[in-house]
Structures are given as C-alpha cells and as structure tokens.
PDB file of N, CA, C and O in Angstrom:
ATOM      1  N   MET A   1    -125.927 -74.562-135.989  1.00  0.00           N
ATOM      2  CA  MET A   1    -124.931 -74.279-134.979  1.00  0.00           C
ATOM      3  C   MET A   1    -123.589 -74.023-135.669  1.00  0.00           C
ATOM      4  O   MET A   1    -123.249 -74.671-136.659  1.00  0.00           O
ATOM      5  N   THR A   2    -122.842 -73.072-135.128  1.00  0.00           N
ATOM      6  CA  THR A   2    -121.548 -72.679-135.679  1.00  0.00           C
ATOM      7  C   THR A   2    -120.498 -72.685-134.576  1.00  0.00           C
ATOM      8  O   THR A   2    -120.776 -72.283-133.446  1.00  0.00           O
ATOM      9  N   LYS A   3    -119.309 -73.136-134.900  1.00  0.00           N
ATOM     10  CA  LYS A   3    -118.219 -73.083-133.933  1.00  0.00           C
ATOM     11  C   LYS A   3    -117.619 -71.683-133.923  1.00  0.00           C
ATOM     12  O   LYS A   3    -117.346 -71.096-134.970  1.00  0.00           O
ATOM     13  N   ALA A   4    -117.422 -71.166-132.717  1.00  0.00           N
ATOM     14  CA  ALA A   4    -116.745 -69.888-132.532  1.00  0.00           C
ATOM     15  C   ALA A   4    -115.417 -70.194-131.846  1.00  0.00           C
ATOM     16  O   ALA A   4    -115.382 -70.565-130.673  1.00  0.00           O
ATOM     17  N   TYR A   5    -114.321 -70.034-132.598  1.00  0.00           N
ATOM     18  CA  TYR A   5    -112.990 -70.362-132.086  1.00  0.00           C
ATOM     19  C   TYR A   5    -112.400 -69.178-131.325  1.00  0.00           C
ATOM     20  O   TYR A   5    -112.496 -68.031-131.761  1.00  0.00           O
ATOM     21  N   LEU A   6    -111.794 -69.474-130.193  1.00  0.00           N
ATOM     22  CA  LEU A   6    -111.152 -68.449-129.376  1.00  0.00           C
ATOM     23  C   LEU A   6    -109.901 -67.941-130.093  1.00  0.00           C
ATOM     24  O   LEU A   6    -108.984 -68.710-130.380  1.00  0.00           O
ATOM     25  N   THR A   7    -109.874 -66.626-130.378  1.00  0.00           N
ATOM     26  CA  THR A   7    -108.728 -66.040-131.079  1.00  0.00           C
ATOM     27  C   THR A   7    -107.882 -65.146-130.185  1.00  0.00           C
ATOM     28  O   THR A   7    -106.711 -64.893-130.472  1.00  0.00           O
ATOM     29  N   ARG A   8    -108.484 -64.669-129.097  1.00  0.00           N
ATOM     30  CA  ARG A   8    -107.735 -63.797-128.185  1.00  0.00           C
ATOM     31  C   ARG A   8    -108.370 -63.880-126.801  1.00  0.00           C
ATOM     32  O   ARG A   8    -109.592 -63.925-126.658  1.00  0.00           O
ATOM     33  N   TRP A   9    -107.502 -63.900-125.782  1.00  0.00           N
ATOM     34  CA  TRP A   9    -107.944 -63.952-124.391  1.00  0.00           C
ATOM     35  C   TRP A   9    -106.994 -63.066-123.611  1.00  0.00           C
ATOM     36  O   TRP A   9    -105.828 -63.412-123.423  1.00  0.00           O
ATOM     37  N   THR A  10    -107.486 -61.926-123.157  1.00  0.00           N
ATOM     38  CA  THR A  10    -106.635 -60.996-122.409  1.00  0.00           C
ATOM     39  C   THR A  10    -107.288 -60.647-121.074  1.00  0.00           C
ATOM     40  O   THR A  10    -108.507 -60.511-120.968  1.00  0.00           O
ATOM     41  N   ARG A  11    -106.457 -60.510-120.086  1.00  0.00           N
ATOM     42  CA  ARG A  11    -106.940 -60.089-118.773  1.00  0.00           C
ATOM     43  C   ARG A  11    -106.811 -58.573-118.686  1.00  0.00           C
ATOM     44  O   ARG A  11    -105.832 -57.983-119.145  1.00  0.00           O
ATOM     45  N   ARG A  12    -107.817 -57.967-118.091  1.00  0.00           N
ATOM     46  CA  ARG A  12    -107.807 -56.511-117.951  1.00  0.00           C
ATOM     47  C   ARG A  12    -106.792 -56.079-116.895  1.00  0.00           C
ATOM     48  O   ARG A  12    -106.517 -56.802-115.937  1.00  0.00           O
ATOM     49  N   THR A  13    -106.244 -54.879-117.095  1.00  0.00           N
ATOM     50  CA  THR A  13    -105.281 -54.327-116.149  1.00  0.00           C
ATOM     51  C   THR A  13    -105.807 -53.080-115.444  1.00  0.00           C
ATOM     52  O   THR A  13    -105.121 -52.511-114.594  1.00  0.00           O
ATOM     53  N   THR A  14    -107.013 -52.657-115.790  1.00  0.00           N
ATOM     54  CA  THR A  14    -107.619 -51.487-115.165  1.00  0.00           C
ATOM     55  C   THR A  14    -107.865 -51.773-113.682  1.00  0.00           C
ATOM     56  O   THR A  14    -108.419 -52.819-113.345  1.00  0.00           O
ATOM     57  N   PRO A  15    -107.464 -50.865-112.793  1.00  0.00           N
ATOM     58  CA  PRO A  15    -107.708 -51.087-111.367  1.00  0.00           C
ATOM     59  C   PRO A  15    -109.181 -51.389-111.100  1.00  0.00           C
ATOM     60  O   PRO A  15    -110.074 -50.683-111.568  1.00  0.00           O
ATOM     61  N   GLY A  16    -109.405 -52.438-110.347  1.00  0.00           N
ATOM     62  CA  GLY A  16    -110.760 -52.869-110.029  1.00  0.00           C
ATOM     63  C   GLY A  16    -111.345 -53.852-111.030  1.00  0.00           C
ATOM     64  O   GLY A  16    -112.391 -54.446-110.769  1.00  0.00           O
ATOM     65  N   GLU A  17    -110.684 -54.035-112.179  1.00  0.00           N
ATOM     66  CA  GLU A  17    -111.183 -54.961-113.193  1.00  0.00           C
ATOM     67  C   GLU A  17    -110.196 -56.092-113.488  1.00  0.00           C
ATOM     68  O   GLU A  17    -110.330 -56.784-114.497  1.00  0.00           O
ATOM     69  N   GLU A  18    -109.216 -56.280-112.620  1.00  0.00           N
ATOM     70  CA  GLU A  18    -108.195 -57.304-112.846  1.00  0.00           C
ATOM     71  C   GLU A  18    -108.772 -58.710-112.901  1.00  0.00           C
ATOM     72  O   GLU A  18    -108.153 -59.616-113.460  1.00  0.00           O
ATOM     73  N   HIS A  19    -109.952 -58.897-112.325  1.00  0.00           N
ATOM     74  CA  HIS A  19    -110.588 -60.218-112.306  1.00  0.00           C
ATOM     75  C   HIS A  19    -111.361 -60.501-113.604  1.00  0.00           C
ATOM     76  O   HIS A  19    -111.877 -61.604-113.786  1.00  0.00           O
ATOM     77  N   LYS A  20    -111.441 -59.517-114.499  1.00  0.00           N
ATOM     78  CA  LYS A  20    -112.187 -59.678-115.748  1.00  0.00           C
ATOM     79  C   LYS A  20    -111.250 -59.998-116.907  1.00  0.00           C
ATOM     80  O   LYS A  20    -110.076 -59.628-116.902  1.00  0.00           O
ATOM     81  N   SER A  21    -111.797 -60.694-117.898  1.00  0.00           N
ATOM     82  CA  SER A  21    -111.046 -61.019-119.110  1.00  0.00           C
ATOM     83  C   SER A  21    -111.882 -60.648-120.324  1.00  0.00           C
ATOM     84  O   SER A  21    -113.110 -60.590-120.258  1.00  0.00           O
ATOM     85  N   ASP A  22    -111.197 -60.399-121.428  1.00  0.00           N
ATOM     86  CA  ASP A  22    -111.860 -60.125-122.693  1.00  0.00           C
ATOM     87  C   ASP A  22    -111.532 -61.256-123.660  1.00  0.00           C
ATOM     88  O   ASP A  22    -110.398 -61.731-123.717  1.00  0.00           O
ATOM     89  N   PHE A  23    -112.534 -61.677-124.416  1.00  0.00           N
ATOM     90  CA  PHE A  23    -112.394 -62.783-125.348  1.00  0.00           C
ATOM     91  C   PHE A  23    -112.812 -62.335-126.744  1.00  0.00           C
ATOM     92  O   PHE A  23    -113.745 -61.546-126.893  1.00  0.00           O
ATOM     93  N   CYS A  24    -112.130 -62.835-127.759  1.00  0.00           N
ATOM     94  CA  CYS A  24    -112.516 -62.607-129.154  1.00  0.00           C
ATOM     95  C   CYS A  24    -112.622 -63.969-129.832  1.00  0.00           C
ATOM     96  O   CYS A  24    -111.914 -64.912-129.482  1.00  0.00           O
ATOM     97  N   PHE A  25    -113.521 -64.049-130.807  1.00  0.00           N
ATOM     98  CA  PHE A  25    -113.799 -65.302-131.488  1.00  0.00           C
ATOM     99  C   PHE A  25    -113.858 -65.104-132.989  1.00  0.00           C
ATOM    100  O   PHE A  25    -114.072 -63.994-133.477  1.00  0.00           O
ATOM    101  N   ASP A  26    -113.663 -66.208-133.721  1.00  0.00           N
ATOM    102  CA  ASP A  26    -113.753 -66.194-135.178  1.00  0.00           C
ATOM    103  C   ASP A  26    -114.233 -67.576-135.617  1.00  0.00           C
ATOM    104  O   ASP A  26    -113.893 -68.573-134.981  1.00  0.00           O
ATOM    105  N   PRO A  27    -115.012 -67.651-136.686  1.00  0.00           N
ATOM    106  CA  PRO A  27    -115.452 -68.967-137.168  1.00  0.00           C
ATOM    107  C   PRO A  27    -114.360 -69.752-137.888  1.00  0.00           C
ATOM    108  O   PRO A  27    -114.533 -70.940-138.161  1.00  0.00           O
ATOM    109  N   ASP A  28    -113.242 -69.107-138.199  1.00  0.00           N
ATOM    110  CA  ASP A  28    -112.144 -69.746-138.928  1.00  0.00           C
ATOM    111  C   ASP A  28    -111.151 -70.370-137.940  1.00  0.00           C
ATOM    112  O   ASP A  28    -110.491 -69.638-137.203  1.00  0.00           O
ATOM    113  N   PRO A  29    -111.028 -71.700-137.906  1.00  0.00           N
ATOM    114  CA  PRO A  29    -110.101 -72.328-136.955  1.00  0.00           C
ATOM    115  C   PRO A  29    -108.639 -71.967-137.205  1.00  0.00           C
ATOM    116  O   PRO A  29    -107.814 -72.094-136.301  1.00  0.00           O
ATOM    117  N   GLU A  30    -108.305 -71.519-138.416  1.00  0.00           N
ATOM    118  CA  GLU A  30    -106.925 -71.128-138.709  1.00  0.00           C
ATOM    119  C   GLU A  30    -106.522 -69.860-137.958  1.00  0.00           C
ATOM    120  O   GLU A  30    -105.331 -69.599-137.784  1.00  0.00           O
ATOM    121  N   LYS A  31    -107.501 -69.068-137.511  1.00  0.00           N
ATOM    122  CA  LYS A  31    -107.221 -67.832-136.784  1.00  0.00           C
ATOM    123  C   LYS A  31    -107.218 -68.033-135.272  1.00  0.00           C
ATOM    124  O   LYS A  31    -106.954 -67.094-134.520  1.00  0.00           O
ATOM    125  N   ALA A  32    -107.509 -69.247-134.828  1.00  0.00           N
ATOM    126  CA  ALA A  32    -107.657 -69.524-133.401  1.00  0.00           C
ATOM    127  C   ALA A  32    -106.319 -69.543-132.667  1.00  0.00           C
ATOM    128  O   ALA A  32    -105.283 -69.894-133.233  1.00  0.00           O
ATOM    129  N   LEU A  33    -106.368 -69.158-131.397  1.00  0.00           N
ATOM    130  CA  LEU A  33    -105.237 -69.405-130.509  1.00  0.00           C
ATOM    131  C   LEU A  33    -105.040 -70.913-130.471  1.00  0.00           C
ATOM    132  O   LEU A  33    -105.997 -71.669-130.642  1.00  0.00           O
ATOM    133  N   TYR A  34    -103.819 -71.350-130.250  1.00  0.00           N
ATOM    134  CA  TYR A  34    -103.643 -72.793-130.115  1.00  0.00           C
ATOM    135  C   TYR A  34    -102.667 -73.120-128.998  1.00  0.00           C
ATOM    136  O   TYR A  34    -101.808 -72.321-128.625  1.00  0.00           O
ATOM    137  N   TRP A  35    -102.837 -74.319-128.486  1.00  0.00           N
ATOM    138  CA  TRP A  35    -101.999 -74.860-127.438  1.00  0.00           C
ATOM    139  C   TRP A  35    -101.269 -76.048-128.031  1.00  0.00           C
ATOM    140  O   TRP A  35    -101.807 -76.737-128.898  1.00  0.00           O
ATOM    141  N   GLU A  36    -100.052 -76.298-127.577  1.00  0.00           N
ATOM    142  CA  GLU A  36     -99.242 -77.370-128.154  1.00  0.00           C
ATOM    143  C   GLU A  36     -99.604 -78.749-127.630  1.00  0.00           C
ATOM    144  O   GLU A  36     -99.257 -79.758-128.244  1.00  0.00           O
ATOM    145  N   THR A  37    -100.306 -78.803-126.488  1.00  0.00           N
ATOM    146  CA  THR A  37    -100.744 -80.101-125.982  1.00  0.00           C
ATOM    147  C   THR A  37    -102.230 -80.036-125.634  1.00  0.00           C
ATOM    148  O   THR A  37    -102.768 -78.978-125.307  1.00  0.00           O
ATOM    149  N   LYS A  38    -102.867 -81.188-125.715  1.00  0.00           N
ATOM    150  CA  LYS A  38    -104.278 -81.260-125.345  1.00  0.00           C
ATOM    151  C   LYS A  38    -104.448 -80.953-123.868  1.00  0.00           C
ATOM    152  O   LYS A  38    -105.446 -80.354-123.468  1.00  0.00           O
ATOM    153  N   GLU A  39    -103.475 -81.362-123.051  1.00  0.00           N
ATOM    154  CA  GLU A  39    -103.543 -81.106-121.617  1.00  0.00           C
ATOM    155  C   GLU A  39    -103.553 -79.602-121.321  1.00  0.00           C
ATOM    156  O   GLU A  39    -104.346 -79.144-120.497  1.00  0.00           O
ATOM    157  N   GLN A  40    -102.683 -78.828-121.980  1.00  0.00           N
ATOM    158  CA  GLN A  40    -102.653 -77.378-121.771  1.00  0.00           C
ATOM    159  C   GLN A  40    -103.980 -76.747-122.185  1.00  0.00           C
ATOM    160  O   GLN A  40    -104.520 -75.908-121.464  1.00  0.00           O
ATOM    161  N   ALA A  41    -104.501 -77.144-123.335  1.00  0.00           N
ATOM    162  CA  ALA A  41    -105.774 -76.599-123.816  1.00  0.00           C
ATOM    163  C   ALA A  41    -106.911 -76.973-122.877  1.00  0.00           C
ATOM    164  O   ALA A  41    -107.795 -76.157-122.614  1.00  0.00           O
ATOM    165  N   THR A  42    -106.894 -78.191-122.374  1.00  0.00           N
ATOM    166  CA  THR A  42    -107.951 -78.651-121.474  1.00  0.00           C
ATOM    167  C   THR A  42    -107.935 -77.883-120.162  1.00  0.00           C
ATOM    168  O   THR A  42    -108.996 -77.556-119.630  1.00  0.00           O
ATOM    169  N   ILE A  43    -106.758 -77.590-119.632  1.00  0.00           N
ATOM    170  CA  ILE A  43    -106.657 -76.813-118.393  1.00  0.00           C
ATOM    171  C   ILE A  43    -107.265 -75.424-118.593  1.00  0.00           C
ATOM    172  O   ILE A  43    -108.050 -74.968-117.762  1.00  0.00           O
ATOM    173  N   ASP A  44    -106.911 -74.752-119.687  1.00  0.00           N
ATOM    174  CA  ASP A  44    -107.467 -73.417-119.942  1.00  0.00           C
ATOM    175  C   ASP A  44    -108.960 -73.491-120.250  1.00  0.00           C
ATOM    176  O   ASP A  44    -109.720 -72.622-119.821  1.00  0.00           O
ATOM    177  N   ARG A  45    -109.386 -74.506-120.981  1.00  0.00           N
ATOM    178  CA  ARG A  45    -110.816 -74.680-121.249  1.00  0.00           C
ATOM    179  C   ARG A  45    -111.582 -74.836-119.945  1.00  0.00           C
ATOM    180  O   ARG A  45    -112.636 -74.228-119.761  1.00  0.00           O
ATOM    181  N   ASP A  46    -111.050 -75.657-119.037  1.00  0.00           N
ATOM    182  CA  ASP A  46    -111.720 -75.863-117.751  1.00  0.00           C
ATOM    183  C   ASP A  46    -111.783 -74.572-116.944  1.00  0.00           C
ATOM    184  O   ASP A  46    -112.783 -74.304-116.278  1.00  0.00           O
ATOM    185  N   THR A  47    -110.722 -73.774-117.000  1.00  0.00           N
ATOM    186  CA  THR A  47    -110.720 -72.480-116.312  1.00  0.00           C
ATOM    187  C   THR A  47    -111.825 -71.586-116.859  1.00  0.00           C
ATOM    188  O   THR A  47    -112.558 -70.962-116.092  1.00  0.00           O
ATOM    189  N   ILE A  48    -111.944 -71.524-118.172  1.00  0.00           N
ATOM    190  CA  ILE A  48    -112.995 -70.706-118.782  1.00  0.00           C
ATOM    191  C   ILE A  48    -114.370 -71.231-118.391  1.00  0.00           C
ATOM    192  O   ILE A  48    -115.236 -70.458-117.981  1.00  0.00           O
ATOM    193  N   ASN A  49    -114.575 -72.534-118.513  1.00  0.00           N
ATOM    194  CA  ASN A  49    -115.888 -73.118-118.213  1.00  0.00           C
ATOM    195  C   ASN A  49    -116.286 -72.932-116.752  1.00  0.00           C
ATOM    196  O   ASN A  49    -117.460 -72.708-116.458  1.00  0.00           O
ATOM    197  N   GLN A  50    -115.324 -73.023-115.834  1.00  0.00           N
ATOM    198  CA  GLN A  50    -115.655 -73.000-114.416  1.00  0.00           C
ATOM    199  C   GLN A  50    -115.628 -71.614-113.784  1.00  0.00           C
ATOM    200  O   GLN A  50    -116.329 -71.372-112.801  1.00  0.00           O
ATOM    201  N   HIS A  51    -114.825 -70.695-114.335  1.00  0.00           N
ATOM    202  CA  HIS A  51    -114.614 -69.436-113.631  1.00  0.00           C
ATOM    203  C   HIS A  51    -114.952 -68.173-114.426  1.00  0.00           C
ATOM    204  O   HIS A  51    -114.901 -67.073-113.876  1.00  0.00           O
ATOM    205  N   MET A  52    -115.289 -68.310-115.682  1.00  0.00           N
ATOM    206  CA  MET A  52    -115.531 -67.136-116.508  1.00  0.00           C
ATOM    207  C   MET A  52    -117.000 -67.091-116.947  1.00  0.00           C
ATOM    208  O   MET A  52    -117.640 -68.126-117.130  1.00  0.00           O
ATOM    209  N   ASN A  53    -117.503 -65.900-117.108  1.00  0.00           N
ATOM    210  CA  ASN A  53    -118.835 -65.708-117.676  1.00  0.00           C
ATOM    211  C   ASN A  53    -118.621 -65.043-119.031  1.00  0.00           C
ATOM    212  O   ASN A  53    -118.523 -63.819-119.124  1.00  0.00           O
ATOM    213  N   VAL A  54    -118.551 -65.858-120.073  1.00  0.00           N
ATOM    214  CA  VAL A  54    -118.240 -65.354-121.414  1.00  0.00           C
ATOM    215  C   VAL A  54    -119.534 -65.075-122.162  1.00  0.00           C
ATOM    216  O   VAL A  54    -120.403 -65.940-122.272  1.00  0.00           O
ATOM    217  N   GLU A  55    -119.648 -63.855-122.674  1.00  0.00           N
ATOM    218  CA  GLU A  55    -120.819 -63.466-123.450  1.00  0.00           C
ATOM    219  C   GLU A  55    -120.386 -62.963-124.825  1.00  0.00           C
ATOM    220  O   GLU A  55    -119.373 -62.278-124.965  1.00  0.00           O
ATOM    221  N   ILE A  56    -121.173 -63.318-125.825  1.00  0.00           N
ATOM    222  CA  ILE A  56    -120.942 -62.873-127.198  1.00  0.00           C
ATOM    223  C   ILE A  56    -122.184 -62.126-127.655  1.00  0.00           C
ATOM    224  O   ILE A  56    -123.308 -62.551-127.387  1.00  0.00           O
ATOM    225  N   ASP A  57    -121.976 -61.007-128.348  1.00  0.00           N
ATOM    226  CA  ASP A  57    -123.111 -60.272-128.898  1.00  0.00           C
ATOM    227  C   ASP A  57    -123.723 -61.062-130.041  1.00  0.00           C
ATOM    228  O   ASP A  57    -123.029 -61.471-130.972  1.00  0.00           O
ATOM    229  N   GLY A  58    -125.025 -61.272-129.962  1.00  0.00           N
ATOM    230  CA  GLY A  58    -125.752 -61.982-131.015  1.00  0.00           C
ATOM    231  C   GLY A  58    -126.129 -61.043-132.146  1.00  0.00           C
ATOM    232  O   GLY A  58    -126.035 -59.825-131.997  1.00  0.00           O
ATOM    233  N   PRO A  59    -126.552 -61.591-133.269  1.00  0.00           N
ATOM    234  CA  PRO A  59    -126.923 -60.762-134.409  1.00  0.00           C
ATOM    235  C   PRO A  59    -128.128 -59.861-134.125  1.00  0.00           C
ATOM    236  O   PRO A  59    -128.342 -58.867-134.819  1.00  0.00           O
ATOM    237  N   ASP A  60    -128.914 -60.212-133.104  1.00  0.00           N
ATOM    238  CA  ASP A  60    -130.067 -59.395-132.733  1.00  0.00           C
ATOM    239  C   ASP A  60    -129.706 -58.336-131.696  1.00  0.00           C
ATOM    240  O   ASP A  60    -130.575 -57.598-131.233  1.00  0.00           O
ATOM    241  N   GLY A  61    -128.416 -58.259-131.325  1.00  0.00           N
ATOM    242  CA  GLY A  61    -127.966 -57.272-130.349  1.00  0.00           C
ATOM    243  C   GLY A  61    -127.998 -57.760-128.916  1.00  0.00           C
ATOM    244  O   GLY A  61    -127.493 -57.081-128.022  1.00  0.00           O
ATOM    245  N   ASN A  62    -128.579 -58.916-128.680  1.00  0.00           N
ATOM    246  CA  ASN A  62    -128.631 -59.475-127.337  1.00  0.00           C
ATOM    247  C   ASN A  62    -127.357 -60.263-127.037  1.00  0.00           C
ATOM    248  O   ASN A  62    -126.660 -60.712-127.947  1.00  0.00           O
ATOM    249  N   LYS A  63    -127.073 -60.418-125.769  1.00  0.00           N
ATOM    250  CA  LYS A  63    -125.906 -61.190-125.331  1.00  0.00           C
ATOM    251  C   LYS A  63    -126.250 -62.676-125.308  1.00  0.00           C
ATOM    252  O   LYS A  63    -127.350 -63.070-124.918  1.00  0.00           O
ATOM    253  N   HIS A  64    -125.283 -63.497-125.735  1.00  0.00           N
ATOM    254  CA  HIS A  64    -125.406 -64.950-125.656  1.00  0.00           C
ATOM    255  C   HIS A  64    -124.308 -65.450-124.730  1.00  0.00           C
ATOM    256  O   HIS A  64    -123.131 -65.159-124.944  1.00  0.00           O
ATOM    257  N   SER A  65    -124.689 -66.203-123.698  1.00  0.00           N
ATOM    258  CA  SER A  65    -123.705 -66.758-122.769  1.00  0.00           C
ATOM    259  C   SER A  65    -123.131 -68.050-123.328  1.00  0.00           C
ATOM    260  O   SER A  65    -123.868 -68.955-123.721  1.00  0.00           O
ATOM    261  N   CYS A  66    -121.820 -68.121-123.357  1.00  0.00           N
ATOM    262  CA  CYS A  66    -121.121 -69.338-123.771  1.00  0.00           C
ATOM    263  C   CYS A  66    -120.714 -70.060-122.501  1.00  0.00           C
ATOM    264  O   CYS A  66    -119.852 -69.583-121.762  1.00  0.00           O
ATOM    265  N   ARG A  67    -121.314 -71.185-122.245  1.00  0.00           N
ATOM    266  CA  ARG A  67    -121.076 -71.896-120.995  1.00  0.00           C
ATOM    267  C   ARG A  67    -120.301 -73.192-121.177  1.00  0.00           C
ATOM    268  O   ARG A  67    -119.760 -73.724-120.208  1.00  0.00           O
ATOM    269  N   THR A  68    -120.238 -73.707-122.390  1.00  0.00           N
ATOM    270  CA  THR A  68    -119.561 -74.983-122.596  1.00  0.00           C
ATOM    271  C   THR A  68    -118.549 -74.848-123.724  1.00  0.00           C
ATOM    272  O   THR A  68    -118.900 -74.881-124.903  1.00  0.00           O
ATOM    273  N   PHE A  69    -117.300 -74.697-123.342  1.00  0.00           N
ATOM    274  CA  PHE A  69    -116.211 -74.652-124.315  1.00  0.00           C
ATOM    275  C   PHE A  69    -115.645 -76.053-124.474  1.00  0.00           C
ATOM    276  O   PHE A  69    -115.679 -76.863-123.548  1.00  0.00           O
ATOM    277  N   GLU A  70    -115.124 -76.323-125.663  1.00  0.00           N
ATOM    278  CA  GLU A  70    -114.567 -77.634-125.962  1.00  0.00           C
ATOM    279  C   GLU A  70    -113.186 -77.472-126.594  1.00  0.00           C
ATOM    280  O   GLU A  70    -112.836 -76.400-127.087  1.00  0.00           O
ATOM    281  N   VAL A  71    -112.411 -78.553-126.570  1.00  0.00           N
ATOM    282  CA  VAL A  71    -111.080 -78.589-127.175  1.00  0.00           C
ATOM    283  C   VAL A  71    -111.154 -79.434-128.435  1.00  0.00           C
ATOM    284  O   VAL A  71    -111.822 -80.467-128.473  1.00  0.00           O
ATOM    285  N   GLU A  72    -110.454 -78.972-129.469  1.00  0.00           N
ATOM    286  CA  GLU A  72    -110.417 -79.690-130.749  1.00  0.00           C
ATOM    287  C   GLU A  72    -108.975 -79.719-131.245  1.00  0.00           C
ATOM    288  O   GLU A  72    -108.258 -78.725-131.121  1.00  0.00           O
ATOM    289  N   GLU A  73    -108.550 -80.830-131.796  1.00  0.00           N
ATOM    290  CA  GLU A  73    -107.224 -80.908-132.399  1.00  0.00           C
ATOM    291  C   GLU A  73    -107.323 -80.383-133.823  1.00  0.00           C
ATOM    292  O   GLU A  73    -108.002 -80.970-134.665  1.00  0.00           O
ATOM    293  N   ARG A  74    -106.639 -79.271-134.084  1.00  0.00           N
ATOM    294  CA  ARG A  74    -106.655 -78.677-135.423  1.00  0.00           C
ATOM    295  C   ARG A  74    -105.662 -79.386-136.330  1.00  0.00           C
ATOM    296  O   ARG A  74    -106.005 -79.789-137.442  1.00  0.00           O
ATOM    297  N   THR A  75    -104.468 -79.532-135.868  1.00  0.00           N
ATOM    298  CA  THR A  75    -103.410 -80.285-136.547  1.00  0.00           C
ATOM    299  C   THR A  75    -102.576 -80.923-135.443  1.00  0.00           C
ATOM    300  O   THR A  75    -102.751 -80.577-134.275  1.00  0.00           O
ATOM    301  N   PRO A  76    -101.674 -81.845-135.778  1.00  0.00           N
ATOM    302  CA  PRO A  76    -100.837 -82.408-134.713  1.00  0.00           C
ATOM    303  C   PRO A  76    -100.128 -81.292-133.929  1.00  0.00           C
ATOM    304  O   PRO A  76     -99.510 -80.397-134.507  1.00  0.00           O
ATOM    305  N   ASN A  77    -100.237 -81.374-132.620  1.00  0.00           N
ATOM    306  CA  ASN A  77     -99.623 -80.408-131.700  1.00  0.00           C
ATOM    307  C   ASN A  77    -100.229 -79.018-131.767  1.00  0.00           C
ATOM    308  O   ASN A  77     -99.587 -78.048-131.362  1.00  0.00           O
ATOM    309  N   LYS A  78    -101.446 -78.901-132.266  1.00  0.00           N
ATOM    310  CA  LYS A  78    -102.172 -77.623-132.245  1.00  0.00           C
ATOM    311  C   LYS A  78    -103.610 -77.902-131.829  1.00  0.00           C
ATOM    312  O   LYS A  78    -104.410 -78.445-132.590  1.00  0.00           O
ATOM    313  N   TYR A  79    -103.909 -77.511-130.593  1.00  0.00           N
ATOM    314  CA  TYR A  79    -105.242 -77.712-130.034  1.00  0.00           C
ATOM    315  C   TYR A  79    -105.899 -76.355-129.843  1.00  0.00           C
ATOM    316  O   TYR A  79    -105.265 -75.411-129.371  1.00  0.00           O
ATOM    317  N   VAL A  80    -107.164 -76.262-130.209  1.00  0.00           N
ATOM    318  CA  VAL A  80    -107.893 -75.004-130.142  1.00  0.00           C
ATOM    319  C   VAL A  80    -109.108 -75.165-129.231  1.00  0.00           C
ATOM    320  O   VAL A  80    -109.564 -76.276-128.961  1.00  0.00           O
ATOM    321  N   ILE A  81    -109.614 -74.032-128.771  1.00  0.00           N
ATOM    322  CA  ILE A  81    -110.793 -73.999-127.905  1.00  0.00           C
ATOM    323  C   ILE A  81    -111.912 -73.297-128.661  1.00  0.00           C
ATOM    324  O   ILE A  81    -111.692 -72.281-129.320  1.00  0.00           O
ATOM    325  N   PHE A  82    -113.127 -73.859-128.554  1.00  0.00           N
ATOM    326  CA  PHE A  82    -114.276 -73.251-129.234  1.00  0.00           C
ATOM    327  C   PHE A  82    -115.540 -73.448-128.404  1.00  0.00           C
ATOM    328  O   PHE A  82    -115.590 -74.260-127.480  1.00  0.00           O
ATOM    329  N   CYS A  83    -116.560 -72.671-128.772  1.00  0.00           N
ATOM    330  CA  CYS A  83    -117.904 -72.884-128.239  1.00  0.00           C
ATOM    331  C   CYS A  83    -118.863 -72.901-129.426  1.00  0.00           C
ATOM    332  O   CYS A  83    -118.556 -72.376-130.496  1.00  0.00           O
ATOM    333  N   MET A  84    -120.007 -73.499-129.224  1.00  0.00           N
ATOM    334  CA  MET A  84    -121.017 -73.579-130.277  1.00  0.00           C
ATOM    335  C   MET A  84    -121.996 -72.416-130.115  1.00  0.00           C
ATOM    336  O   MET A  84    -122.431 -72.096-129.009  1.00  0.00           O
ATOM    337  N   LEU A  85    -122.330 -71.796-131.246  1.00  0.00           N
ATOM    338  CA  LEU A  85    -123.300 -70.701-131.266  1.00  0.00           C
ATOM    339  C   LEU A  85    -124.475 -71.078-132.169  1.00  0.00           C
ATOM    340  O   LEU A  85    -124.304 -71.826-133.131  1.00  0.00           O
ATOM    341  N   PRO A  86    -125.652 -70.567-131.864  1.00  0.00           N
ATOM    342  CA  PRO A  86    -126.802 -70.871-132.716  1.00  0.00           C
ATOM    343  C   PRO A  86    -126.884 -70.001-133.964  1.00  0.00           C
ATOM    344  O   PRO A  86    -127.894 -70.026-134.666  1.00  0.00           O
ATOM    345  N   TRP A  87    -125.829 -69.227-134.252  1.00  0.00           N
ATOM    346  CA  TRP A  87    -125.775 -68.374-135.436  1.00  0.00           C
ATOM    347  C   TRP A  87    -124.319 -68.265-135.881  1.00  0.00           C
ATOM    348  O   TRP A  87    -123.422 -68.746-135.189  1.00  0.00           O
ATOM    349  N   SER A  88    -124.083 -67.643-137.019  1.00  0.00           N
ATOM    350  CA  SER A  88    -122.717 -67.408-137.505  1.00  0.00           C
ATOM    351  C   SER A  88    -122.148 -66.203-136.766  1.00  0.00           C
ATOM    352  O   SER A  88    -122.724 -65.117-136.839  1.00  0.00           O
ATOM    353  N   PRO A  89    -121.020 -66.366-136.047  1.00  0.00           N
ATOM    354  CA  PRO A  89    -120.492 -65.264-135.236  1.00  0.00           C
ATOM    355  C   PRO A  89    -119.883 -64.151-136.085  1.00  0.00           C
ATOM    356  O   PRO A  89    -119.449 -64.363-137.217  1.00  0.00           O
ATOM    357  N   ARG A  90    -119.870 -62.979-135.502  1.00  0.00           N
ATOM    358  CA  ARG A  90    -119.166 -61.852-136.117  1.00  0.00           C
ATOM    359  C   ARG A  90    -117.672 -62.083-135.952  1.00  0.00           C
ATOM    360  O   ARG A  90    -117.226 -62.580-134.918  1.00  0.00           O
ATOM    361  N   THR A  91    -116.913 -61.729-136.951  1.00  0.00           N
ATOM    362  CA  THR A  91    -115.472 -61.909-136.843  1.00  0.00           C
ATOM    363  C   THR A  91    -114.855 -60.726-136.151  1.00  0.00           C
ATOM    364  O   THR A  91    -115.377 -59.612-136.198  1.00  0.00           O
ATOM    365  N   ALA A  92    -113.722 -60.982-135.498  1.00  0.00           N
ATOM    366  CA  ALA A  92    -113.033 -59.915-134.747  1.00  0.00           C
ATOM    367  C   ALA A  92    -112.208 -59.053-135.682  1.00  0.00           C
ATOM    368  O   ALA A  92    -111.558 -58.107-135.237  1.00  0.00           O
TER     369      ALA A  92
END
C-alpha cells in the first residue's frame, strides 16, 4: 500500500460541470497541499469523503475509487490529506 497525497484540488468552471472537482496526487508528502490546522484539514477531508467520487487511474489503466481519505500531520502547523493505494501512484 502507498500513500497518495493530495497536491491539487480544483473545482471546474465549465457550465454544467460546476459540481465536479479535479484532484491530483503525489507519493511525496513534501508536494502535498497543506492546511494550517488539523480542524481545517479534517473539514475538507470529510467533504471529500462524503460528497466526492474520487478516482485515480491505476497502472493497469482501470480506475480506482478512493473512498477513505485521512489527515496526517506533516510538520507542526502543516496537515495533509492522503488516501491509500494498492500500488505506487503516478506523479502529477
């Protein structure tokens, strides 16, 4: 299992797709987006877990659904969000 750290989260602006978001991941926690408090990271993690259907392309070309994101303290005042993958993720 490998951690895939969230590096980018953008909401689409195309008419009719405003409800969709795009996510990018990297195995390097130094490249991850970070939140200054655990509470802020937890709120966004809960939003992703409850309201988003996040899929990552697997090495075999199939989609893998990420359903359980977690918060990790990278350094003091830097909290990151990640999901576990059964393979090493492609970097963005």
